[in-house]
N, C-alpha and C positions, 0 to 999 in steps of 0.2 A: 554732877558731871559723870557721864558714863566712861567706860574704859576706852572705847574707840576715840572719843573726843580727847581724852588724856593722852592717848597714843599719838594722835595727830599733832597735838600741841608740843609734844616732846621733840619734834623736828626730824630732820633727815636721818640722824644716827639711830633712831628707833628701829629702822628697817634692818640694818645689819645685825643689831642685837636680836631682833625677831628671827632672823635667819639662823643665828647661833642657837636659839631656843628650839627651832624646828629640827636642826641637825642633831643637837644634843638629845632631844626627845626620841628621835628615830634610833640613835645608837643605844640609848638606855633601854628601850623596849626590846631591841634585838639582843642585847646582852642578857637581859633578864630571862628571855626565852632560852637562849643558848646555854647559859649557866645552870638553869633549872634542869635541862636535859642532860647536862654533864654530871649531875649528882649520881653517886653510886654508893651502895653499902659495901664499904671496903672489906671489913672482916668476913662477911658472908661470901663475897666474891673470891677472896683469897682462899678460903676453906674449900670452896667448890673447885677452883682451878688446881689447887695443890692435889686434891684427891684424884682428879682426872689425869693429871700428869703422872702422878705416882703409879697409877694403874696403866700408864703408857697409852691412854686413850686420847691421843693428840687431836684426832678428828673431832671427838666429842668436845674437847676443850675449845677448839676453833668455833664450832657451832654455838657453844654456850656464849662465847665472846661476841659472836655476831648478833645474838639475840639481845645482849645487854645494850649495845649501841651507845657507849659512853667513851670518852677519851681513853680511860684506863683500859677498857676492854679492846679498843681499837689497836692500841700499841701491842698488847699481848697477842691478839689475833694475827697481826702482821709478823710478829716475831715467830710464832708457832708455825706459820706457813713455811719458814725456813728451817724447820726442825731437822729435816733430812740432810741439810748441808753442813751440819756441825754446830757446836756450841757457840763459837765465835761469830758465825754468820747470824745466828739467832740474836745474839747480844747487839750486834751492829744494826740489825733491822729494828730492834726495840728502841735503840737510841735515836735512830733516824726518824722513826715514826713518832717518838716522843717529842722531838723538836717541832715536827709538823703540827701535832696536837696542841702544843703550847702556843704556837703562832695563831692557831684557830681560836683558842680561848682569849688571847690578847687582842684579837681583831677589833678595831674600832676604838680601843681605849686611848690611843694617842690622839685621835680626833676628838674624843670626849674631853680629854685634858686640855686640848687646844681651845675649844669653844668655851669651856668653863673659865679659862684664864683670859680669853679675849673679850668676852661679853662685858665684864665690868670695865675694862679699859676703853672699849668703844663707848660705853655709857658715860664715863668720865670725860672722854674727848668731846662727846655731845654737850655735856654740861659746860665745859670750858668755852667752846664756841658759842654756846647760848649766852653765857655771861659776857663774853666779848661783845656780842651783838647788843646786849642790854646796856652796857657802859658806853658803847659807841652812840647809841640812841640818846643817852643822857648828855653826851658831849655835844651832839648836834643841836640839842635843845639849850645848850649853854647853861646846863644845871637847873633849868626851869621845870624839870619833870616832877610831877607830884608823887608822893609816896605810894599811892595806889598803883600807878603805872610801873614804878620800880619794883614793887613787891610782886606784881604779876609777871614781870619779865624774869625775875629771879626764880620763882617757883617753877615756871615753865622750863627754865634752863636746868633745874635739878631733876626733872623727870627722867631724862636718859640715864643718869647715874643710878637712880633708884631702880629703874627697870633692868639695867645691866647687872646690878647686885642680885635682884630677885631671880634673874636667869642663872647667873654664875654660881651662886652659893649652892643651890640644890644639885646642879650638875657636878660640882666639885665633890659633894658628899657622895653622889652615885659613883663617881670615878674611884674614890678611895675605897668604897664598899666593894666594887668589882675587882679592884686590884688585890684586895685582901682575899676575896673569894677565889680568884685565879691562883694566888699563892698557895692556898690550902689544897686546891685541886691538884696542882703540880706536885705538892708534897705527897698526896695520896697516890698519884701516878708513879712517882719514884719508888714509893714503898712497895706497890704491887709489882712493878718491873723488877726490882731487886729480889723480891721473894721468888718470883717465877724463875729468874736466872739462877738463883741458888738451888731451887728444886731440880732444874734441868741439869745443873752441874752435879748434884748428888746422884741423879739417875745415871749420868754418864760415868761417874766414878764407880758406882755399883756395878754397871755393866762391864766395865774394864776389869774389875776384880773377879767377876764371875768368869769372864773369858780366860783370865790368867789361871784361875783354879782348874778350869777344864783342860787347859794346855798341860798343866802339871800332872793332872790325873792320867792324861793320855800318854 
């Protein structure tokens, strides 16, 4: 018996489970591509950005961030664009951009969780309705159904449950993997953002000290 015949014998509830599979596969592929692009060498990035900022080469730092094209570099780039408006404005821009980047990273995960949880339930619902139909058939035959007919009706009723689990389990694994990956990326983004904010603050303090010394000397 081929897969198509098995699918058809599974009944009406096989179609919504198949829809869950298609949606889940689409989200999974999209997240694999997006999270792969979001990877960044955090230590190397931080060393380069710290060096550029300490040399007060803000334009160079912005260009470097633009070339990286990762969530961490995006939030730093948007923060550095506010460099001339003061330390607090830079910090606010980084925090606002960080929230946007986190939302982008988490895009589709709620849908993936929904289809991962829904597909087994739809499969079990299909199995229950299939078993109900099988026992109604036996009742109509006044218990005269042969064991072969009963066995056939039962295994056909179990197909949706099996298909729902086959779809739901991998999608749930992918969801947990992506959630962990996003958590690590967010931690990296926070580390980079805090480091850049600290460097900018150090520069601001050093600049203030120099200006005060100049005023005293004059």
